[in-house]
TORLUMLO-48307 format. One record per atom (N, C-alpha, C): x, y negated, z negated. Coordinates in nm, 2 decimals, always signed. Last residue first. Layout:
% residues N
PT      px      py      pz
PT       X       Y       Z
...
This chain:
% residues 133
PT      px      py      pz
PT   +9.60  -10.18   -8.97
PT   +9.70  -10.29   -8.96
PT   +9.82  -10.25   -8.89
PT   +9.45   -9.95   -8.98
PT   +9.44  -10.03   -8.86
PT   +9.53  -10.15   -8.86
PT   +9.48   -9.84   -9.23
PT   +9.56   -9.78   -9.12
PT   +9.55   -9.87   -8.99
PT   +9.52  -10.07   -9.50
PT   +9.43  -10.01   -9.40
PT   +9.51   -9.96   -9.28
PT   +9.71   -9.97   -9.78
PT   +9.71  -10.06   -9.66
PT   +9.61   -9.99   -9.56
PT   +9.68   -9.99  -10.14
PT   +9.67   -9.91  -10.01
PT   +9.65  -10.01   -9.90
PT   +9.85  -10.27  -10.30
PT   +9.77  -10.15  -10.30
PT   +9.77  -10.08  -10.16
PT  +10.03  -10.48  -10.34
PT   +9.90  -10.51  -10.28
PT   +9.81  -10.39  -10.26
PT  +10.25  -10.37  -10.49
PT  +10.21  -10.50  -10.51
PT  +10.07  -10.53  -10.46
PT  +10.29  -10.12  -10.40
PT  +10.29  -10.13  -10.54
PT  +10.24  -10.27  -10.58
PT  +10.30  -10.16  -10.12
PT  +10.18  -10.11  -10.18
PT  +10.17  -10.12  -10.33
PT  +10.54  -10.43  -10.14
PT  +10.48  -10.32  -10.07
PT  +10.35  -10.28  -10.14
PT  +10.83  -10.59  -10.14
PT  +10.69  -10.63  -10.16
PT  +10.61  -10.53  -10.07
PT  +11.13  -10.50  -10.28
PT  +11.03  -10.47  -10.18
PT  +10.89  -10.52  -10.23
PT  +11.36  -10.49  -10.44
PT  +11.34  -10.60  -10.36
PT  +11.23  -10.59  -10.25
PT  +11.35  -10.25  -10.58
PT  +11.37  -10.37  -10.66
PT  +11.34  -10.49  -10.57
PT  +11.33  -10.04  -10.38
PT  +11.22  -10.08  -10.47
PT  +11.23  -10.21  -10.54
PT  +11.42  -10.00  -10.09
PT  +11.48  -10.07  -10.19
PT  +11.37  -10.12  -10.29
PT  +11.24   -9.89   -9.91
PT  +11.34   -9.80   -9.96
PT  +11.41   -9.87  -10.08
PT  +10.89   -9.99   -9.97
PT  +11.03  -10.01   -9.91
PT  +11.13   -9.92   -9.98
PT  +10.59   -9.81   -9.90
PT  +10.69   -9.86  -10.00
PT  +10.82   -9.89   -9.92
PT  +10.24   -9.75   -9.86
PT  +10.38   -9.78   -9.81
PT  +10.47   -9.84   -9.91
PT   +9.97   -9.55   -9.81
PT  +10.05   -9.61   -9.92
PT  +10.19   -9.63   -9.86
PT   +9.66   -9.60   -9.62
PT   +9.79   -9.53   -9.65
PT   +9.86   -9.61   -9.76
PT   +9.32   -9.55   -9.52
PT   +9.43   -9.62   -9.58
PT   +9.55   -9.54   -9.59
PT   +9.11   -9.39   -9.44
PT   +9.14   -9.50   -9.36
PT   +9.25   -9.59   -9.41
PT   +9.01   -9.31   -9.77
PT   +9.00   -9.28   -9.63
PT   +9.03   -9.41   -9.55
PT   +9.23   -9.40  -10.04
PT   +9.10   -9.39   -9.98
PT   +9.11   -9.36   -9.83
PT   +9.44   -9.21  -10.24
PT   +9.44   -9.30  -10.13
PT   +9.31   -9.29  -10.06
PT   +9.41   -9.20  -10.59
PT   +9.38   -9.13  -10.47
PT   +9.38   -9.24  -10.35
PT   +9.65   -9.26  -10.85
PT   +9.54   -9.30  -10.76
PT   +9.53   -9.21  -10.64
PT   +9.76   -9.30  -11.17
PT   +9.75   -9.20  -11.06
PT   +9.63   -9.24  -10.98
PT   +9.98   -9.50  -11.37
PT   +9.85   -9.48  -11.30
PT   +9.87   -9.38  -11.19
PT  +10.18   -9.65  -11.49
PT  +10.14   -9.53  -11.55
PT  +10.00   -9.49  -11.50
PT  +10.29   -9.86  -11.35
PT  +10.16   -9.89  -11.41
PT  +10.11   -9.76  -11.49
PT  +10.53   -9.77  -11.25
PT  +10.53   -9.90  -11.32
PT  +10.40   -9.92  -11.40
PT  +10.46   -9.53  -11.11
PT  +10.53   -9.53  -11.24
PT  +10.52   -9.66  -11.32
PT  +10.19   -9.41  -10.97
PT  +10.26   -9.54  -10.98
PT  +10.33   -9.55  -11.11
PT  +10.13   -9.14  -10.77
PT  +10.16   -9.18  -10.91
PT  +10.24   -9.31  -10.90
PT   +9.87   -9.05  -10.55
PT  +10.00   -9.11  -10.57
PT  +10.02   -9.15  -10.72
PT   +9.72   -8.81  -10.34
PT   +9.73   -8.87  -10.48
PT   +9.86   -8.93  -10.49
PT   +9.55   -8.84  -10.02
PT   +9.67   -8.80  -10.11
PT   +9.65   -8.87  -10.24
PT   +9.35   -8.95   -9.87
PT   +9.32   -8.83   -9.95
PT   +9.43   -8.79  -10.04
PT   +9.56   -9.08   -9.62
PT   +9.43   -9.08   -9.68
PT   +9.40   -8.94   -9.75
PT   +9.91   -9.05   -9.73
PT   +9.81   -9.07   -9.63
PT   +9.67   -9.06   -9.70
PT  +10.21   -9.21   -9.86
PT  +10.10   -9.12   -9.87
PT   +9.99   -9.16   -9.77
PT  +10.44   -9.34   -9.75
PT  +10.45   -9.25   -9.86
PT  +10.34   -9.16   -9.88
PT  +10.62   -9.48   -9.50
PT  +10.49   -9.43   -9.53
PT  +10.50   -9.32   -9.64
PT  +10.82   -9.76   -9.55
PT  +10.82   -9.62   -9.53
PT  +10.68   -9.57   -9.58
PT  +10.80  -10.06   -9.35
PT  +10.81   -9.99   -9.47
PT  +10.80   -9.84   -9.44
PT  +10.80  -10.38   -9.22
PT  +10.86  -10.25   -9.20
PT  +10.87  -10.18   -9.33
PT  +10.56  -10.62   -9.11
PT  +10.64  -10.56   -9.22
PT  +10.68  -10.42   -9.17
PT  +10.49  -10.93   -8.96
PT  +10.50  -10.78   -8.94
PT  +10.59  -10.73   -9.06
PT  +10.25  -11.19   -9.00
PT  +10.38  -11.13   -9.04
PT  +10.38  -10.98   -9.02
PT  +10.00  -11.27   -8.96
PT  +10.10  -11.31   -8.86
PT  +10.24  -11.25   -8.88
PT   +9.85  -11.20   -9.18
PT   +9.84  -11.12   -9.06
PT   +9.93  -11.16   -8.94
PT   +9.94  -11.17   -9.49
PT   +9.96  -11.27   -9.38
PT   +9.96  -11.19   -9.25
PT   +9.86  -10.96   -9.65
PT   +9.84  -11.10   -9.70
PT   +9.86  -11.20   -9.60
PT   +9.92  -10.73   -9.52
PT   +9.78  -10.75   -9.57
PT   +9.75  -10.89   -9.62
PT  +10.11  -10.75   -9.23
PT  +10.10  -10.78   -9.37
PT   +9.96  -10.79   -9.41
PT  +10.10  -10.50   -8.98
PT  +10.07  -10.64   -9.02
PT  +10.05  -10.65   -9.17
PT  +10.37  -10.27   -8.95
PT  +10.23  -10.30   -8.96
PT  +10.22  -10.45   -9.00
PT  +10.57   -9.99   -8.88
PT  +10.56  -10.14   -8.87
PT  +10.41  -10.17   -8.87
PT  +10.72   -9.72   -9.06
PT  +10.62   -9.78   -8.98
PT  +10.63   -9.93   -8.98
PT  +10.89   -9.43   -9.09
PT  +10.91   -9.57   -9.11
PT  +10.81   -9.64   -9.01
PT  +10.75   -9.14   -9.25
PT  +10.78   -9.22   -9.13
PT  +10.80   -9.36   -9.17
PT  +10.68   -9.01   -9.49
PT  +10.82   -9.06   -9.47
PT  +10.85   -9.12   -9.34
PT  +10.41   -8.84   -9.35
PT  +10.48   -8.89   -9.47
PT  +10.62   -8.91   -9.44
PT  +10.31   -8.93   -9.02
PT  +10.35   -8.83   -9.12
PT  +10.42   -8.90   -9.23
PT  +10.04   -9.01   -8.79
PT  +10.15   -9.05   -8.88
PT  +10.19   -8.93   -8.97
PT   +9.85   -9.09   -8.57
PT   +9.94   -8.97   -8.57
PT  +10.06   -9.00   -8.66
PT   +9.64   -9.25   -8.49
PT   +9.67   -9.23   -8.63
PT   +9.75   -9.11   -8.65
PT   +9.61   -9.30   -8.23
PT   +9.56   -9.17   -8.27
PT   +9.58   -9.15   -8.42
PT   +9.73   -9.56   -8.21
PT   +9.59   -9.54   -8.16
PT   +9.53   -9.40   -8.20
PT   +9.98   -9.52   -8.31
PT   +9.89   -9.60   -8.39
PT   +9.74   -9.58   -8.34
PT  +10.12   -9.38   -8.12
PT  +10.08   -9.30   -8.24
PT   +9.97   -9.38   -8.32
PT  +10.20   -9.58   -7.94
PT  +10.09   -9.49   -7.91
PT  +10.04   -9.41   -8.03
PT  +10.42   -9.74   -8.00
PT  +10.28   -9.78   -8.04
PT  +10.17   -9.68   -8.02
PT  +10.74   -9.74   -8.12
PT  +10.65   -9.67   -8.04
PT  +10.50   -9.70   -8.09
PT  +10.98   -9.98   -8.13
PT  +10.86   -9.93   -8.20
PT  +10.77   -9.87   -8.10
PT  +11.32   -9.99   -8.17
PT  +11.22   -9.97   -8.07
PT  +11.10   -9.91   -8.14
PT  +11.48  -10.24   -8.38
PT  +11.42  -10.10   -8.36
PT  +11.32  -10.10   -8.25
PT  +11.77  -10.41   -8.49
PT  +11.65  -10.40   -8.41
PT  +11.61  -10.25   -8.40
PT  +11.91  -10.58   -8.77
PT  +11.90  -10.47   -8.69
PT  +11.77  -10.47   -8.61
PT  +12.08  -10.79   -8.89
PT  +11.96  -10.82   -8.82
PT  +11.93  -10.70   -8.72
PT  +12.28  -10.74   -9.07
PT  +12.31  -10.71   -8.93
PT  +12.19  -10.74   -8.84
PT  +12.19  -10.78   -9.32
PT  +12.30  -10.87   -9.27
PT  +12.32  -10.85   -9.12
PT  +12.00  -10.58   -9.37
PT  +11.96  -10.72   -9.34
PT  +12.07  -10.81   -9.28
PT  +12.01  -10.26   -9.26
PT  +12.09  -10.36   -9.32
PT  +12.05  -10.50   -9.28
PT  +11.80   -9.99   -9.33
PT  +11.83  -10.10   -9.24
PT  +11.91  -10.20   -9.32
PT  +11.84   -9.81   -9.55
PT  +11.81   -9.76   -9.41
PT  +11.84   -9.86   -9.31
PT  +11.89   -9.90   -9.80
PT  +12.01   -9.89   -9.71
PT  +11.97   -9.84   -9.57
PT  +11.67  -10.16   -9.73
PT  +11.81  -10.12   -9.75
PT  +11.82  -10.00   -9.83
PT  +11.42  -10.26   -9.70
PT  +11.44  -10.12   -9.64
PT  +11.59  -10.09   -9.65
PT  +11.43  -10.51   -9.82
PT  +11.34  -10.41   -9.87
PT  +11.36  -10.27   -9.82
PT  +11.57  -10.73   -9.73
PT  +11.65  -10.62   -9.80
PT  +11.56  -10.51   -9.85
PT  +11.55  -10.90   -9.42
PT  +11.51  -10.87   -9.55
PT  +11.57  -10.74   -9.60
PT  +11.46  -10.81   -9.08
PT  +11.54  -10.89   -9.18
PT  +11.48  -10.86   -9.31
PT  +11.45  -10.66   -8.76
PT  +11.42  -10.65   -8.90
PT  +11.52  -10.74   -8.99
PT  +11.28  -10.70   -8.46
PT  +11.40  -10.73   -8.53
PT  +11.37  -10.73   -8.68
PT  +11.15  -10.47   -8.24
PT  +11.12  -10.55   -8.36
PT  +11.26  -10.57   -8.42
PT  +11.02  -10.41   -7.91
PT  +11.14  -10.42   -8.00
PT  +11.11  -10.51   -8.12
PT  +10.76  -10.17   -7.82
PT  +10.82  -10.30   -7.82
PT  +10.94  -10.30   -7.92
PT  +10.54   -9.96   -7.63
PT  +10.66   -9.98   -7.72
PT  +10.70  -10.13   -7.71
PT  +10.26   -9.95   -7.53
PT  +10.35   -9.84   -7.54
PT  +10.46   -9.86   -7.64
PT  +10.11  -10.19   -7.52
PT  +10.05  -10.06   -7.55
PT  +10.14   -9.94   -7.57
PT  +10.26  -10.43   -7.48
PT  +10.13  -10.43   -7.55
PT  +10.08  -10.30   -7.60
PT  +10.49  -10.36   -7.34
PT  +10.50  -10.42   -7.47
PT  +10.37  -10.42   -7.55
PT  +10.37  -10.25   -7.11
PT  +10.45  -10.17   -7.20
PT  +10.46  -10.23   -7.33
PT  +10.24  -10.48   -7.01
PT  +10.16  -10.36   -7.04
PT  +10.24  -10.27   -7.14
PT  +10.45  -10.65   -6.97
PT  +10.35  -10.69   -7.07
PT  +10.27  -10.57   -7.11
PT  +10.59  -10.51   -6.77
PT  +10.65  -10.54   -6.90
PT  +10.55  -10.57   -7.00
PT  +10.40  -10.50   -6.56
PT  +10.44  -10.38   -6.62
PT  +10.51  -10.40   -6.76
PT  +10.38  -10.78   -6.51
PT  +10.26  -10.70   -6.55
PT  +10.30  -10.57   -6.62
PT  +10.65  -10.83   -6.44
PT  +10.59  -10.90   -6.55
PT  +10.47  -10.82   -6.60
PT  +10.68  -10.67   -6.21
PT  +10.77  -10.65   -6.32
PT  +10.71  -10.71   -6.45
PT  +10.50  -10.80   -6.04
PT  +10.48  -10.66   -6.07
PT  +10.56  -10.63   -6.20
PT  +10.62  -11.06   -6.02
PT  +10.48  -11.04   -6.07
PT  +10.46  -10.90   -6.12
PT  +10.86  -10.99   -5.90
PT  +10.86  -11.06   -6.03
PT  +10.72  -11.04   -6.10
PT  +10.78  -10.87   -5.66
PT  +10.86  -10.80   -5.75
PT  +10.85  -10.86   -5.89
PT  +10.66  -11.10   -5.54
PT  +10.58  -10.98   -5.57
PT  +10.65  -10.89   -5.67
PT  +10.88  -11.27   -5.51
PT  +10.77  -11.31   -5.60
PT  +10.68  -11.19   -5.64
PT  +11.03  -11.11   -5.33
PT  +11.08  -11.15   -5.46
PT  +10.97  -11.18   -5.55
PT  +10.85  -11.10   -5.10
PT  +10.89  -10.98   -5.17
PT  +10.95  -11.00   -5.31
PT  +10.82  -11.40   -5.05
PT  +10.71  -11.31   -5.10
PT  +10.76  -11.18   -5.16
PT  +11.03  -11.52   -4.93
PT  +11.02  -11.53   -5.07
PT  +10.92  -11.43   -5.13
PT  +10.99  -11.47   -4.65
PT  +11.12  -11.44   -4.72
PT  +11.11  -11.44   -4.87
PT  +10.74  -11.57   -4.61
PT  +10.77  -11.43   -4.58
PT  +10.90  -11.39   -4.65
PT  +10.79  -11.84   -4.66
PT  +10.70  -11.77   -4.74
PT  +10.72  -11.62   -4.73
PT  +10.96  -11.90   -4.44
PT  +11.01  -11.92   -4.58
PT  +10.92  -11.84   -4.68
PT  +10.78  -11.86   -4.23
PT  +10.90  -11.78   -4.24
PT  +10.96  -11.78   -4.38
PT  +10.59  -12.05   -4.28
PT  +10.55  -11.91   -4.28
PT  +10.67  -11.82   -4.30
PT  +10.75  -12.28   -4.24
PT  +10.68  -12.26   -4.36
PT  +10.65  -12.11   -4.38
């Protein structure tokens, strides 16, 4: 029994270590997201179910730039992830052509839009998005 345990232990230890490292990386450093839907067409093609590596460290520092493609939790359904382009940051002014309106983005929020405006459910529908999502 001891001999069998000694033979299996290195494999078990490697599996446990790999799992802990994998969970840590997926939780705090990066993860893979599969994109579907046409809101980001032509940047991403929904027919191909494209995948992207999402870097998560910038989220903790709010190190974003205009025109970044970001992944965030939907303001309407927190179980759903959304992929959109970052249009405006806190303090920026944005013109909404559909409503003939000019708004300032509040502190702690941003404005996101899909590249395919006709098929995108984005800030034009639900307003500024909290940066914490």
